[in-house]
MARKE-546780 format. One record per residue (C-alpha): x, y, z. Coordinates in Angstrom, 2 decimals. Layout:
BEGIN
> x;y;z
> X;Y;Z
...
//
This chain:
BEGIN
> x;y;z
> -11.09;19.67;34.89
> -13.19;22.60;35.90
> -16.90;21.84;36.40
> -19.99;24.01;37.15
> -22.84;22.18;38.91
> -26.34;23.41;39.30
> -28.83;21.84;41.55
> -32.69;22.21;40.98
> -35.16;22.98;43.77
> -36.13;19.32;44.44
> -32.25;18.55;44.98
> -32.25;21.20;47.68
> -35.83;21.00;49.30
> -34.51;19.81;52.71
> -31.64;18.84;54.89
> -31.69;15.35;53.57
> -31.38;16.53;50.08
> -28.65;18.98;51.00
> -26.63;15.93;52.30
> -27.11;14.10;48.96
> -25.74;17.24;47.12
> -22.76;17.50;49.54
> -22.03;13.83;48.75
> -22.22;14.39;45.07
> -19.98;17.44;45.28
> -17.50;15.55;47.44
> -17.10;12.69;45.05
> -15.43;15.07;42.41
> -12.89;17.76;43.35
> -13.47;19.27;39.91
> -16.97;20.40;40.86
> -15.72;23.88;41.98
> -18.71;26.38;41.21
> -22.19;25.40;42.31
> -25.46;27.13;41.52
> -28.50;26.42;43.73
> -32.21;27.02;43.16
> -34.73;27.84;45.82
> -35.98;24.83;47.86
> -38.53;23.05;45.86
> -41.31;20.58;47.03
> -40.53;17.95;49.64
> -43.61;15.91;48.53
> -46.54;16.16;46.23
> -48.55;18.02;48.80
> -45.81;20.61;49.47
> -45.22;24.01;48.07
> -42.09;25.44;46.48
> -40.37;28.41;48.46
> -40.49;30.57;45.30
> -44.32;30.17;45.16
> -44.58;31.08;48.89
> -42.41;34.23;48.23
> -44.72;35.23;45.43
> -47.67;34.82;47.80
> -46.06;37.04;50.39
> -45.51;39.80;47.75
> -49.00;39.70;46.71
> -50.32;39.84;50.27
> -47.79;42.85;51.05
> -48.93;44.65;47.78
> -52.64;44.44;48.89
> -51.60;45.69;52.45
> -52.75;42.24;53.89
> -50.95;40.26;56.60
> -48.19;38.00;55.18
> -46.67;37.01;58.38
> -48.37;33.50;58.32
> -46.88;32.71;54.90
> -43.49;34.31;55.75
> -43.25;32.08;58.91
> -43.76;29.11;56.75
> -40.82;30.32;54.60
> -38.60;30.92;57.72
> -39.47;27.44;58.87
> -38.37;25.80;55.74
> -34.90;27.32;56.01
> -34.68;26.88;59.65
> -35.42;23.17;59.40
> -32.61;22.83;56.86
> -30.11;24.68;59.19
> -31.26;22.50;62.18
> -31.16;19.08;60.21
> -27.55;20.00;58.99
> -26.47;21.45;62.24
> -25.14;24.59;60.51
> -23.80;27.37;62.56
> -25.17;30.08;60.35
> -28.26;32.03;61.17
> -30.70;33.83;58.61
> -32.29;35.94;61.26
> -31.00;39.29;59.96
> -31.71;38.26;56.50
> -35.39;37.47;57.32
> -35.59;40.77;59.16
> -34.43;42.55;55.95
> -36.83;40.82;53.61
> -39.85;41.56;55.83
> -38.80;45.12;56.05
> -38.42;45.51;52.30
> -41.87;43.75;51.77
> -43.45;46.44;54.05
> -41.78;49.11;52.09
> -43.09;47.96;48.73
> -40.04;46.55;47.23
> -40.71;44.76;43.67
> -41.65;41.20;42.97
> -38.29;40.29;41.39
> -36.43;41.04;44.52
> -38.79;39.03;46.72
> -38.92;35.87;44.28
> -35.10;35.93;44.19
> -34.76;35.58;47.96
> -35.38;31.85;47.73
> -32.10;31.27;45.78
> -30.27;33.93;47.74
> -31.00;32.23;51.11
> -30.49;28.73;49.85
> -27.09;29.93;48.43
> -26.07;31.18;51.82
> -26.87;27.97;53.58
> -25.21;25.66;50.84
> -22.00;27.70;50.89
> -21.79;27.24;54.62
> -22.55;23.60;54.48
> -19.97;22.97;51.74
> -17.39;25.47;53.14
> -17.36;27.32;49.82
> -17.25;31.28;49.40
> -20.66;32.69;48.88
> -21.00;35.27;45.87
> -24.23;37.05;45.44
> -25.53;36.84;41.85
> -26.49;40.56;42.01
> -22.66;41.34;42.10
> -21.69;39.39;38.91
> -24.76;39.00;36.82
> -26.20;42.20;35.03
> -29.09;43.46;33.10
> -29.28;46.63;31.00
> -31.64;49.42;31.56
> -34.25;47.72;29.34
> -34.27;44.55;31.48
> -32.09;42.46;28.82
> -29.23;40.27;30.08
> -26.01;42.22;29.76
> -23.52;39.48;28.64
> -20.55;41.73;28.06
> -20.44;43.19;31.43
> -21.50;39.90;33.20
> -18.75;37.82;31.69
> -16.05;40.42;32.35
> -17.13;40.91;36.09
> -17.89;37.32;36.84
> -14.54;35.98;35.31
> -12.54;38.59;37.27
> -14.48;37.79;40.48
> -14.19;34.08;40.24
> -10.44;34.05;39.13
> -9.50;34.52;42.75
> -11.95;32.10;44.33
> -11.24;28.40;44.09
> -14.65;27.16;45.10
> -17.92;29.33;45.35
> -21.72;29.15;45.52
> -23.54;31.54;43.17
> -27.27;31.57;43.58
> -29.48;31.14;40.32
> -32.26;32.96;38.87
> -31.28;36.70;39.38
> -28.95;39.37;38.83
> -29.08;43.32;39.06
> -30.13;46.20;37.03
> -27.92;49.29;36.53
> -29.64;51.11;39.39
> -28.82;48.04;41.72
> -32.31;46.68;41.92
> -32.82;42.93;41.54
> -33.96;41.48;38.35
> -34.84;37.92;37.72
> -34.75;35.64;34.69
> -38.03;33.72;33.87
> -38.97;30.78;36.01
> -36.51;27.99;35.74
> -33.82;30.70;35.32
> -31.33;29.02;37.62
> -30.40;26.83;34.54
> -29.61;29.99;32.77
> -27.29;31.13;35.51
> -25.37;27.94;35.71
> -24.82;28.19;31.94
> -23.52;31.75;32.39
> -21.11;30.76;35.16
> -19.91;27.77;32.99
> -19.12;30.20;30.10
> -17.45;32.74;32.36
> -14.98;30.27;34.02
> -14.61;28.35;30.79
> -15.80;25.21;32.37
> -14.93;21.81;30.72
> -18.56;20.62;31.77
> -21.75;22.03;33.14
> -23.47;19.49;35.26
> -27.28;20.18;35.72
> -28.63;18.02;38.70
> -32.44;17.47;38.87
> -34.87;14.98;39.85
> -34.76;12.86;36.61
> -31.98;10.87;34.91
> -31.73;13.17;31.75
> -34.12;13.58;28.83
> -36.55;11.02;27.76
> -37.34;10.16;24.17
> -40.89;10.99;24.71
> -43.03;12.57;27.61
> -43.35;10.10;30.59
> -46.89;11.31;31.20
> -47.80;9.73;27.81
> -45.22;6.79;27.31
> -44.85;4.64;30.30
> -41.16;4.19;31.27
> -39.84;5.81;28.00
> -36.25;5.30;26.94
> -33.54;7.68;27.97
> -31.57;9.97;25.55
> -27.95;9.23;26.07
> -26.59;12.11;23.79
> -28.32;14.97;22.22
> -27.02;17.91;20.24
> -27.81;21.70;20.96
> -29.82;21.93;17.82
> -31.87;18.83;18.56
> -32.58;20.04;22.12
> -33.82;23.39;20.81
> -36.26;21.76;18.64
> -37.51;19.57;21.49
> -37.47;22.31;24.07
> -39.52;24.56;21.83
> -42.20;21.99;21.45
> -42.59;21.22;25.09
> -39.68;19.21;26.38
> -38.86;20.95;29.80
> -35.96;19.28;31.63
> -33.80;22.33;30.94
> -34.60;26.00;30.43
> -34.19;26.49;26.61
> -32.33;29.89;27.15
> -29.67;27.96;29.09
> -28.21;26.43;25.85
> -26.98;29.65;24.36
> -24.06;30.67;26.76
> -22.41;27.31;26.84
> -23.32;26.55;23.05
> -20.96;29.47;21.93
> -18.04;27.98;23.86
> -18.81;24.38;23.04
> -19.26;23.37;26.73
> -21.03;20.13;27.03
> -24.05;19.85;29.51
> -24.66;16.81;31.54
> -28.31;16.30;32.95
> -27.92;14.06;36.01
> -30.22;12.75;38.86
> -29.49;13.92;42.39
> -31.39;10.85;43.76
> -29.65;8.44;41.35
> -26.11;9.81;41.07
> -24.95;6.54;39.57
> -26.93;7.17;36.35
> -24.94;8.68;33.46
> -27.89;10.98;32.48
> -28.06;12.68;29.21
> -25.14;14.67;27.30
> -26.02;17.77;25.43
> -23.25;18.53;22.98
> -22.44;20.91;19.99
> -21.82;18.09;17.70
> -21.23;14.41;17.69
> -20.27;11.54;15.45
> -21.87;9.09;17.73
> -25.00;7.55;16.30
> -28.08;7.64;18.43
> -29.64;4.47;19.61
> -32.70;5.02;17.51
> -33.28;6.72;14.25
> -34.94;9.54;15.99
> -33.73;11.24;19.02
> -36.83;12.46;20.62
> -40.65;13.20;20.17
> -42.32;16.32;21.75
> -45.41;18.30;21.05
> -47.99;20.92;22.07
> -51.78;21.32;21.74
> -53.69;24.54;21.02
> -52.93;25.64;17.50
> -55.13;26.57;14.56
> -54.46;26.73;10.78
> -55.47;29.48;8.42
> -55.60;27.93;4.97
> -55.62;30.33;2.08
> -56.47;29.36;-1.44
> -55.90;31.37;-4.68
> -55.48;30.24;-8.26
> -51.91;30.98;-9.55
> -50.76;32.40;-6.09
> -47.23;31.08;-6.87
> -46.87;33.62;-9.67
> -48.05;36.58;-7.71
> -45.05;38.41;-6.50
> -45.36;39.46;-2.75
> -48.32;37.18;-1.91
> -46.78;35.58;1.04
> -45.50;38.87;2.33
> -48.90;40.45;2.08
> -50.48;37.40;4.13
> -47.88;37.56;6.80
> -48.28;41.30;7.02
> -51.90;40.71;8.12
> -50.65;38.60;11.12
> -47.82;41.03;11.79
> -50.32;44.07;11.87
> -52.34;42.21;14.62
> -49.22;41.31;16.62
> -49.61;37.51;16.05
> -46.52;35.44;15.35
> -46.66;32.27;13.24
> -45.39;28.75;13.81
> -45.19;27.19;10.45
> -46.08;27.99;6.81
> -46.46;24.79;4.60
> -47.51;25.88;1.11
> -48.57;24.45;-2.27
> -48.82;25.94;-5.75
> -52.35;27.43;-5.14
> -52.42;27.08;-1.31
> -50.74;28.60;1.72
> -51.38;27.56;5.28
> -50.39;29.58;8.43
> -50.15;27.87;11.70
> -50.70;30.07;14.85
> -51.35;29.61;18.53
> -55.02;29.43;18.99
> -55.31;31.40;22.08
> -53.37;34.33;20.49
> -55.29;34.23;17.34
> -59.04;33.58;18.33
> -60.06;37.07;19.33
> -58.39;38.64;16.32
> -59.31;36.10;13.66
> -61.93;38.27;11.94
> -59.59;41.28;11.70
> -56.93;38.99;10.28
> -59.22;37.43;7.81
> -60.56;40.92;6.63
> -56.92;42.17;6.09
> -55.95;38.91;4.20
> -58.90;39.58;1.97
> -58.19;43.21;1.50
> -54.50;42.69;0.81
> -54.42;39.52;-1.37
> -58.06;38.88;-2.58
> -57.93;35.05;-2.12
> -60.52;32.58;-3.59
> -61.11;31.05;-0.14
> -60.01;31.28;3.45
> -60.64;28.28;5.81
> -59.73;28.14;9.59
> -59.33;24.97;11.42
> -58.93;25.03;15.20
> -58.05;22.59;17.95
> -54.84;21.26;16.33
> -51.67;19.74;18.01
> -48.18;19.86;16.55
> -45.73;17.15;16.87
> -42.11;17.34;16.36
> -40.04;14.19;15.53
> -36.48;15.17;16.03
> -33.16;13.26;15.29
> -29.95;13.75;13.65
> -30.06;10.14;12.44
> -32.97;11.01;10.13
> -30.54;12.54;7.77
> -29.00;9.23;6.75
> -32.05;7.05;7.15
> -34.49;6.22;4.27
> -38.23;6.11;4.57
> -38.45;8.03;7.93
> -41.54;10.05;6.86
> -43.05;6.88;5.40
> -42.79;5.04;8.61
> -44.26;7.85;10.71
> -47.35;8.20;8.51
> -47.66;4.43;8.28
> -47.76;4.26;12.06
> -50.22;7.11;12.28
> -52.38;5.45;9.78
> -52.44;2.24;11.78
> -53.43;4.25;14.75
> -56.36;5.85;12.97
> -54.70;9.28;13.24
> -55.41;11.83;10.46
> -52.51;13.94;9.51
> -53.59;17.56;9.14
> -50.19;19.22;8.25
> -46.67;18.09;7.42
> -43.64;20.40;7.57
> -40.07;19.35;7.19
> -37.04;21.59;7.80
> -34.18;21.88;5.18
> -31.73;20.60;7.90
> -33.58;17.27;7.84
> -33.43;17.36;11.64
> -37.09;17.35;12.41
> -40.47;16.57;10.87
> -43.51;18.62;12.33
> -46.73;16.85;11.96
> -50.30;18.46;12.77
> -53.11;16.39;14.20
> -56.33;17.05;16.09
> -55.94;17.72;19.76
> -57.91;14.59;20.57
> -55.38;12.33;18.52
> -52.17;13.94;20.22
> -51.33;11.18;22.82
> -52.23;8.45;20.26
> -50.08;9.81;17.71
> -47.05;10.20;20.03
> -47.52;6.61;21.13
> -47.79;5.25;17.55
> -44.50;7.21;16.54
> -42.66;6.00;19.70
> -43.79;2.37;19.21
> -42.57;2.24;15.57
> -39.13;3.90;16.17
> -38.32;2.77;19.68
> -40.31;-0.18;20.83
> -39.91;-1.96;17.58
> -36.15;-1.64;17.79
> -35.69;-2.82;21.31
//
């Protein structure tokens, strides 16, 4: 088999963690291509190297002394070198970064050095080849990922390399300058490498044993999700589940490459599998629950709106003209509701309301703020009767008032709107009825 393995910042935060990673890779000869993140926190009071790098950039831009923070960064890497007894030195690399900082180089370059330096150390520790991501991952002139060029160049580069370390998080622009993905972008790099080498499995190692059915900050010791489809994960990631960067799904999804989320500190755990499709039934009717606070609803009423051609388009035009995207749009015969992010909408609400009035002449417009959306997701809901009824019964018993309901035609998810203050209670009630009651 051919496996691509990505290790997160907590997995590579210090020499001890490097040793765990080395042990994990040594257990399976199929783990041929490794994608590292920058060193993360060693404990709750520590700081991530990427955050320290951003701080040095801000100090340099403002012509302030960044030597103290940069010394802290140097110390982090030198501690790893000393702890692993590596023969490599980063002295010249540090000198180059300091020089570039003084010369006003961009923030993407500075931020990317965390992964770059960690990649050099990990390659030396494993005895693998080091491949600079800037040489194999490319963006176009507009800063968009250039998939065609990347896959061609990376495939040709790695064909002749049996085992390699490719740093995560960054690539290069057409002019050779460094460009980063959004935070957490090492997940994306791992996915790109997996597709390029046509990997059998993409293993993503982090500090948790996969995905949980619900947020462990809300549910104490929630059950683990053993297997989840790409579609289910997209729904949960969009609504706040954050173990894996949501954009990391697309490259491997097109090739049908499964992703295995594993725990570096508990390598014996099987973790969670993310697959294109599966005939295996999930342990519970639902696969997962996720949600976000901070929405508001714009409720529009007009008699016989359903027979007025173009009514919905005109309403949405008012939002589009004010550069506001909408999340959901449940409707009735004489009513239509637009759910939007409150922080995007609040400053523009009167302009939007005025334009809706001008375009559609509604009977009434009502705005309700401080709403939360909860997604109940699961492929098992398609074949299970009474799922919605169980959800609403559980919420009623928990004294939670449902403000909005929206179910997609795929029957993969049900979106429920509640008040912000009821958010946690609602998730607990849904978890209890579908998971705790079945254990």
